N, CA, C and O atoms as a Tinker XYZ file with bonds, in Angstrom:
   268  protein
     1  N    155.069000  143.082000  -15.561000    73     2
     2  CA   155.929000  142.045000  -15.346000    64     1     3
     3  C    155.681000  140.845000  -14.641000    63     2     4     5
     4  O    156.101000  139.729000  -14.947000    81     3
     5  N    154.757000  141.240000  -13.384000    73     3     6
     6  CA   154.540000  140.438000  -12.250000    64     5     7
     7  C    153.536000  140.168000  -12.989000    63     6     8     9
     8  O    153.430000  138.944000  -12.904000    81     7
     9  N    152.561000  140.633000  -13.804000    73     7    10
    10  CA   151.371000  140.413000  -14.150000    64     9    11
    11  C    151.467000  139.062000  -15.498000    63    10    12    13
    12  O    150.522000  138.366000  -15.869000    81    11
    13  N    152.774000  139.016000  -15.969000    73    11    14
    14  CA   152.798000  138.266000  -17.285000    64    13    15
    15  C    153.720000  136.879000  -16.553000    63    14    16    17
    16  O    153.932000  135.852000  -17.199000    81    15
    17  N    154.185000  137.068000  -15.156000    73    15    18
    18  CA   154.703000  135.850000  -14.662000    64    17    19
    19  C    153.452000  135.050000  -13.786000    63    18    20    21
    20  O    153.365000  133.823000  -13.743000    81    19
    21  N    152.636000  135.860000  -13.196000    73    19    22
    22  CA   151.393000  135.485000  -12.582000    64    21    23
    23  C    150.693000  134.381000  -13.206000    63    22    24    25
    24  O    150.316000  133.362000  -12.627000    81    23
    25  N    150.500000  134.753000  -14.830000    73    23    26
    26  CA   150.001000  134.264000  -15.528000    64    25    27
    27  C    150.245000  133.305000  -16.219000    63    26    28    29
    28  O    149.432000  132.470000  -16.618000    81    27
    29  N    151.485000  133.349000  -16.434000    73    27    30
    30  CA   152.214000  132.363000  -16.857000    64    29    31
    31  C    152.274000  130.942000  -15.553000    63    30    32    33
    32  O    152.062000  129.796000  -15.949000    81    31
    33  N    152.529000  131.165000  -14.289000    73    31    34
    34  CA   152.121000  130.346000  -13.646000    64    33    35
    35  C    150.832000  129.763000  -13.328000    63    34    36    37
    36  O    150.696000  128.574000  -13.038000    81    35
    37  N    149.795000  130.688000  -13.392000    73    35    38
    38  CA   148.401000  130.078000  -13.143000    64    37    39
    39  C    148.233000  129.022000  -14.244000    63    38    40    41
    40  O    147.921000  127.855000  -14.009000    81    39
    41  N    148.485000  129.570000  -15.573000    73    39    42
    42  CA   148.742000  128.650000  -16.696000    64    41    43
    43  C    149.304000  127.263000  -16.539000    63    42    44    45
    44  O    148.658000  126.219000  -16.444000    81    43
    45  N    150.460000  127.400000  -16.529000    73    43    46
    46  CA   150.899000  126.106000  -15.997000    64    45    47
    47  C    151.028000  125.207000  -14.760000    63    46    48    49
    48  O    151.886000  124.380000  -14.452000    81    47
    49  N    149.638000  125.726000  -13.996000    73    47    50
    50  CA   149.301000  125.011000  -12.662000    64    49    51
    51  C    148.335000  124.582000  -13.236000    63    50    52    53
    52  O    147.389000  124.129000  -12.593000    81    51
    53  N    148.337000  124.614000  -14.346000    73    51    54
    54  CA   146.801000  124.005000  -14.552000    64    53    55
    55  C    146.829000  122.475000  -15.721000    63    54    56    57
    56  O    145.846000  121.822000  -16.069000    81    55
    57  N    148.311000  122.240000  -16.123000    73    55    58
    58  CA   148.608000  121.288000  -17.125000    64    57    59
    59  C    148.369000  120.048000  -16.694000    63    58    60    61
    60  O    148.609000  119.638000  -15.559000    81    59
    61  N    147.793000  119.298000  -17.781000    73    59    62
    62  CA   147.185000  117.839000  -17.399000    64    61    63
    63  C    148.187000  116.840000  -18.342000    63    62    64    65
    64  O    148.888000  117.399000  -19.185000    81    63
    65  N    148.239000  115.708000  -18.234000    73    63    66
    66  CA   149.036000  114.707000  -18.905000    64    65    67
    67  C    147.816000  114.293000  -20.100000    63    66    68    69
    68  O    146.636000  114.137000  -19.785000    81    67
    69  N    148.206000  114.185000  -21.170000    73    67    70
    70  CA   146.895000  113.418000  -22.181000    64    69    71
    71  C    147.616000  112.152000  -22.492000    63    70    72    73
    72  O    148.821000  111.910000  -22.423000    81    71
    73  N    146.737000  111.488000  -22.808000    73    71    74
    74  CA   146.716000  109.931000  -23.371000    64    73    75
    75  C    147.041000  109.898000  -24.975000    63    74    76    77
    76  O    146.688000  108.752000  -25.255000    81    75
    77  N    147.323000  110.255000  -25.706000    73    75    78
    78  CA   147.294000  110.410000  -27.201000    64    77    79
    79  C    148.298000  109.434000  -27.450000    63    78    80    81
    80  O    149.372000  109.051000  -26.988000    81    79
    81  N    147.434000  109.170000  -28.452000    73    79    82
    82  CA   148.344000  107.559000  -29.478000    64    81    83
    83  C    149.339000  108.170000  -30.352000    63    82    84    85
    84  O    148.884000  109.061000  -31.070000    81    83
    85  N    150.442000  107.945000  -30.461000    73    83    86
    86  CA   151.226000  108.221000  -31.368000    64    85    87
    87  C    151.410000  107.157000  -32.387000    63    86    88    89
    88  O    151.883000  106.083000  -32.016000    81    87
    89  N    151.019000  107.376000  -33.898000    73    87    90
    90  CA   150.815000  105.803000  -34.936000    64    89    91
    91  C    152.458000  105.741000  -34.779000    63    90    92    93
    92  O    153.241000  106.467000  -34.167000    81    91
    93  N    152.653000  104.517000  -35.625000    73    91    94
    94  CA   153.871000  104.334000  -36.212000    64    93    95
    95  C    154.057000  104.884000  -37.160000    63    94    96    97
    96  O    155.218000  104.698000  -37.523000    81    95
    97  N    153.258000  105.799000  -38.115000    73    95    98
    98  CA   153.463000  106.366000  -39.231000    64    97    99
    99  C    154.568000  107.837000  -38.834000    63    98   100   101
   100  O    155.435000  108.416000  -39.488000    81    99
   101  N    153.970000  108.044000  -37.364000    73    99   102
   102  CA   154.630000  109.494000  -36.975000    64   101   103
   103  C    155.863000  109.420000  -36.093000    63   102   104   105
   104  O    156.537000  110.381000  -35.722000    81   103
   105  N    156.081000  107.998000  -35.782000    73   103   106
   106  CA   157.181000  107.557000  -35.491000    64   105   107
   107  C    158.219000  107.328000  -36.199000    63   106   108   109
   108  O    159.371000  107.348000  -35.765000    81   107
   109  N    157.848000  107.066000  -37.479000    73   107   110
   110  CA   158.686000  106.600000  -38.525000    64   109   111
   111  C    159.576000  108.017000  -39.109000    63   110   112   113
   112  O    160.783000  108.073000  -39.345000    81   111
   113  N    158.466000  109.196000  -39.261000    73   111   114
   114  CA   158.266000  110.140000  -39.635000    64   113   115
   115  C    159.390000  111.078000  -39.100000    63   114   116   117
   116  O    160.000000  111.961000  -39.704000    81   115
   117  N    159.539000  110.532000  -37.427000    73   115   118
   118  CA   160.205000  111.193000  -36.549000    64   117   119
   119  C    161.539000  110.877000  -36.550000    63   118   120   121
   120  O    162.395000  111.725000  -36.297000    81   119
   121  N    161.910000  109.232000  -36.925000    73   119   122
   122  CA   162.854000  108.682000  -37.004000    64   121   123
   123  C    163.675000  109.741000  -38.190000    63   122   124   125
   124  O    164.661000  110.451000  -37.995000    81   123
   125  N    163.007000  109.582000  -39.249000    73   123   126
   126  CA   163.436000  110.004000  -40.677000    64   125   127
   127  C    164.159000  111.656000  -40.731000    63   126   128   129
   128  O    165.253000  112.067000  -41.118000    81   127
   129  N    162.797000  112.405000  -40.066000    73   127   130
   130  CA   163.617000  113.500000  -39.957000    64   129   131
   131  C    164.969000  113.660000  -38.834000    63   130   132   133
   132  O    165.939000  114.333000  -39.183000    81   131
   133  N    164.945000  113.092000  -37.685000    73   131   134
   134  CA   166.047000  112.967000  -36.802000    64   133   135
   135  C    167.683000  112.382000  -37.860000    63   134   136   137
   136  O    168.835000  112.804000  -37.953000    81   135
   137  N    167.038000  111.437000  -38.363000    73   135   138
   138  CA   168.311000  111.159000  -39.469000    64   137   139
   139  C    168.516000  112.062000  -40.107000    63   138   140   141
   140  O    169.571000  112.630000  -39.826000    81   139
   141  N    167.896000  112.521000  -40.964000    73   139   142
   142  CA   168.073000  113.703000  -42.168000    64   141   143
   143  C    168.977000  114.657000  -41.445000    63   142   144   145
   144  O    170.127000  114.815000  -41.853000    81   143
   145  N    168.505000  115.335000  -40.342000    73   143   146
   146  CA   169.380000  116.510000  -39.510000    64   145   147
   147  C    170.744000  115.967000  -39.263000    63   146   148   149
   148  O    171.683000  116.763000  -39.230000    81   147
   149  N    170.943000  114.748000  -39.094000    73   147   150
   150  CA   172.732000  114.024000  -38.848000    64   149   151
   151  C    173.101000  114.064000  -39.823000    63   150   152   153
   152  O    174.050000  114.830000  -39.991000    81   151
   153  N    172.575000  113.260000  -41.062000    73   151   154
   154  CA   173.407000  113.247000  -42.108000    64   153   155
   155  C    173.359000  114.823000  -42.974000    63   154   156   157
   156  O    174.313000  115.026000  -43.726000    81   155
   157  N    172.591000  115.602000  -42.904000    73   155   158
   158  CA   172.793000  116.891000  -43.014000    64   157   159
   159  C    173.970000  118.116000  -42.506000    63   158   160   161
   160  O    174.443000  119.079000  -43.109000    81   159
   161  N    174.162000  117.627000  -41.239000    73   159   162
   162  CA   175.527000  118.256000  -40.515000    64   161   163
   163  C    176.467000  117.503000  -41.145000    63   162   164   165
   164  O    177.178000  118.038000  -41.996000    81   163
   165  N    176.596000  116.332000  -40.868000    73   163   166
   166  CA   177.840000  115.089000  -41.315000    64   165   167
   167  C    178.279000  116.029000  -42.597000    63   166   168   169
   168  O    179.388000  116.534000  -42.767000    81   167
   169  N    177.108000  116.135000  -43.469000    73   167   170
   170  CA   177.633000  116.581000  -45.050000    64   169   171
   171  C    177.948000  117.842000  -44.814000    63   170   172   173
   172  O    178.842000  118.298000  -45.526000    81   171
   173  N    177.443000  118.589000  -43.968000    73   171   174
   174  CA   178.037000  119.924000  -43.993000    64   173   175
   175  C    179.896000  120.371000  -43.570000    63   174   176   177
   176  O    180.752000  121.158000  -43.973000    81   175
   177  N    179.755000  119.312000  -42.548000    73   175   178
   178  CA   181.015000  118.855000  -42.107000    64   177   179
   179  C    182.030000  118.663000  -42.804000    63   178   180   181
   180  O    183.051000  119.343000  -42.696000    81   179
   181  N    181.845000  117.466000  -43.817000    73   179   182
   182  CA   182.689000  117.075000  -44.792000    64   181   183
   183  C    182.947000  118.204000  -45.872000    63   182   184   185
   184  O    184.061000  118.471000  -46.323000    81   183
   185  N    182.003000  118.702000  -46.152000    73   183   186
   186  CA   181.974000  119.809000  -47.187000    64   185   187
   187  C    183.186000  120.692000  -46.712000    63   186   188   189
   188  O    184.072000  120.982000  -47.516000    81   187
   189  N    183.219000  121.034000  -45.671000    73   187   190
   190  CA   183.816000  122.125000  -44.920000    64   189   191
   191  C    185.491000  121.756000  -44.796000    63   190   192   193
   192  O    186.547000  122.347000  -45.019000    81   191
   193  N    185.126000  120.604000  -44.371000    73   191   194
   194  CA   186.843000  119.992000  -44.296000    64   193   195
   195  C    187.685000  119.592000  -45.409000    63   194   196   197
   196  O    188.899000  119.731000  -45.555000    81   195
   197  N    186.593000  118.940000  -46.355000    73   195   198
   198  CA   187.345000  117.846000  -47.525000    64   197   199
   199  C    187.735000  118.919000  -48.625000    63   198   200   201
   200  O    188.818000  118.998000  -49.206000    81   199
   201  N    186.560000  119.772000  -48.798000    73   199   202
   202  CA   186.750000  120.451000  -50.515000    64   201   203
   203  C    188.128000  122.052000  -50.530000    63   202   204   205
   204  O    188.696000  122.578000  -51.487000    81   203
   205  N    188.217000  122.386000  -48.861000    73   203   206
   206  CA   189.648000  122.723000  -48.878000    64   205   207
   207  C    190.627000  122.109000  -48.481000    63   206   208   209
   208  O    191.735000  122.636000  -48.388000    81   207
   209  N    190.439000  121.172000  -48.251000    73   207   210
   210  CA   191.871000  120.051000  -47.776000    64   209   211
   211  C    192.187000  119.617000  -49.570000    63   210   212   213
   212  O    193.246000  119.690000  -50.193000    81   211
   213  N    191.159000  119.277000  -49.917000    73   211   214
   214  CA   191.440000  119.020000  -51.658000    64   213   215
   215  C    192.035000  119.931000  -52.550000    63   214   216   217
   216  O    192.831000  119.613000  -53.434000    81   215
   217  N    191.615000  121.134000  -52.290000    73   215   218
   218  CA   192.429000  122.488000  -52.878000    64   217   219
   219  C    193.852000  122.754000  -52.875000    63   218   220   221
   220  O    194.663000  122.998000  -53.769000    81   219
   221  N    193.933000  122.628000  -51.510000    73   219   222
   222  CA   195.418000  122.648000  -50.880000    64   221   223
   223  C    196.528000  121.555000  -51.432000    63   222   224   225
   224  O    197.685000  121.757000  -51.801000    81   223
   225  N    195.845000  120.443000  -51.369000    73   223   226
   226  CA   196.503000  119.345000  -51.820000    64   225   227
   227  C    197.100000  119.262000  -53.276000    63   226   228   229
   228  O    198.234000  118.829000  -53.481000    81   227
   229  N    196.174000  119.751000  -54.375000    73   227   230
   230  CA   196.159000  119.713000  -55.671000    64   229   231
   231  C    197.198000  120.807000  -55.764000    63   230   232   233
   232  O    198.087000  120.790000  -56.616000    81   231
   233  N    197.041000  121.858000  -54.764000    73   231   234
   234  CA   197.955000  123.026000  -55.592000    64   233   235
   235  C    199.462000  122.916000  -55.110000    63   234   236   237
   236  O    200.471000  123.424000  -55.598000    81   235
   237  N    199.274000  121.933000  -53.784000    73   235   238
   238  CA   200.963000  121.683000  -53.339000    64   237   239
   239  C    201.292000  120.828000  -54.263000    63   238   240   241
   240  O    202.463000  120.850000  -54.642000    81   239
   241  N    200.396000  119.898000  -54.839000    73   239   242
   242  CA   201.268000  118.814000  -55.795000    64   241   243
   243  C    201.112000  119.509000  -57.465000    63   242   244   245
   244  O    201.113000  118.653000  -58.350000    81   243
   245  N    201.017000  120.572000  -57.800000    73   243   246
   246  CA   201.445000  121.107000  -58.867000    64   245   247
   247  C    202.528000  122.188000  -58.346000    63   246   248   249
   248  O    203.370000  122.546000  -59.170000    81   247
   249  N    202.567000  122.649000  -57.252000    73   247   250
   250  CA   203.810000  123.331000  -56.998000    64   249   251
   251  C    205.074000  122.171000  -57.161000    63   250   252   253
   252  O    206.134000  122.481000  -57.705000    81   251
   253  N    204.820000  120.811000  -56.620000    73   251   254
   254  CA   205.635000  120.216000  -56.533000    64   253   255
   255  C    205.964000  119.657000  -57.891000    63   254   256   257
   256  O    207.007000  119.005000  -57.923000    81   255
   257  N    205.319000  119.769000  -58.987000    73   255   258
   258  CA   205.482000  118.992000  -60.361000    64   257   259
   259  C    206.485000  120.167000  -60.727000    63   258   260   261
   260  O    207.675000  119.931000  -60.932000    81   259
   261  N    206.070000  121.151000  -60.783000    73   259   262
   262  CA   206.655000  122.242000  -61.449000    64   261   263
   263  C    208.188000  122.476000  -61.254000    63   262   264   265
   264  O    208.883000  122.828000  -62.208000    81   263
   265  N    208.834000  122.228000  -59.699000    73   263   266
   266  CA   210.287000  121.914000  -59.625000    64   265   267
   267  C    210.880000  120.739000  -59.841000    63   266   268
   268  O    212.103000  120.638000  -59.741000    81   267
């Protein structure tokens, strides 16, 4: 365990910053993927909440019309 920790510490002690250029295509792709994840989460929440509620209200409306 000590060997692993010391090798990790040795590895991270020599990290340097790179001056890499991220083009506009990469930025647009990043924004699109983040928006896609957010839309997927919202759609999942909508499906989890809306469809059971719709079924419940439809069932309640049928019971009300029978009486």
